[in-house]
Every structure is written in structure tokens, then in C-alpha cells.
C-alpha positions as CSV (number, residue, x, y, z in Angstrom):
1,M,0.0,0.0,0.0
2,T,1.4,3.4,-1.0
3,I,1.3,6.6,1.1
4,D,-1.0,8.1,-1.5
5,T,-3.5,5.3,-1.0
6,L,-3.3,5.7,2.7
7,I,-3.9,9.4,2.4
8,E,-6.8,9.0,0.1
9,Q,-8.4,6.4,2.4
10,N,-8.0,8.6,5.4
11,K,-8.6,12.0,3.8
12,S,-11.5,13.2,6.0
13,E,-9.7,12.1,9.2
14,L,-6.6,14.0,8.1
15,R,-8.6,17.1,7.3
16,R,-10.3,17.0,10.7
17,G,-7.0,16.7,12.4
18,L,-5.5,19.6,10.4
19,I,-8.5,21.8,11.3
20,V,-8.0,21.1,15.0
21,L,-4.3,21.8,14.9
22,S,-4.7,24.9,12.7
23,T,-7.4,26.2,15.0
24,L,-5.3,25.7,18.1
25,A,-2.3,27.3,16.5
26,L,-4.4,30.4,15.7
27,L,-5.8,30.6,19.2
28,K,-2.5,31.5,20.8
29,Q,-4.1,34.9,20.8
30,P,-7.8,35.7,21.3
31,H,-10.0,35.5,18.2
32,Y,-13.7,35.8,17.4
33,G,-15.1,32.7,15.6
34,Y,-15.8,34.6,12.5
35,A,-12.2,35.9,12.3
36,L,-11.0,32.3,12.7
37,I,-13.1,31.3,9.7
38,Q,-11.7,34.1,7.6
39,T,-8.1,33.4,8.6
40,L,-8.4,29.7,7.9
41,E,-10.0,30.4,4.5
42,K,-7.1,32.8,3.6
43,K,-4.7,30.1,4.5
44,G,-6.4,27.6,2.2
45,M,-8.5,25.7,4.7
46,P,-12.1,26.7,4.2
47,I,-14.3,25.9,7.1
48,E,-18.0,26.6,7.8
49,G,-19.4,27.9,11.1
50,N,-21.4,24.8,11.6
51,T,-18.0,22.9,11.7
52,L,-15.9,25.4,13.6
53,Y,-18.2,26.3,16.5
54,P,-18.9,22.7,17.6
55,L,-15.1,22.1,17.4
56,L,-14.5,25.1,19.6
57,R,-17.0,23.8,22.2
58,R,-15.3,20.3,22.1
59,L,-11.8,21.8,22.6
60,E,-13.1,23.9,25.5
61,K,-14.7,20.9,27.2
62,K,-11.3,19.1,26.9
63,G,-9.6,22.1,28.5
64,L,-7.6,23.0,25.5
65,L,-9.0,26.5,25.2
66,K,-11.1,29.0,27.2
67,S,-13.9,31.1,25.7
68,E,-15.5,34.3,26.8
69,W,-18.6,36.1,25.8
70,E,-18.4,39.8,25.1
71,V,-21.3,42.1,24.5
């Protein structure tokens, strides 16, 4: 089995992992969710809000980030 075959078979899992790592890397500084979406798009990783926001909640539950609400 070649590396290309492995990548193709696991493409969605790889993408999910890359989204998590990219999001955590961007969150070294505070960001709004919408700004994260825009930044990820500019960097070639388009993501929708209905993917990002649940991810942020999961990461917060795991203690990997902290969120705040501002009015």
C-alpha cells in the first residue's frame, strides 16, 4: 500500500486533524469565531461555522482553550 493510497483512504480524518491543529495554532491569541473562519480560508483551509463552533466547544470541554462572551 502506498502513502498516496493511505492518504486518500483517510482524507477526511486527516482534514479534521488539520483543522483542529490549525485552529489551536491560531488561538495562541484571542479571536472571534468569524475571524477564525476568515483566517483559515485565507490560509487555504475553508471551514464553515457549523463545523468550527462545535469544534471550539469540544476543545473547550477538553480544557484546550477558554472562551469568553463579550457584548
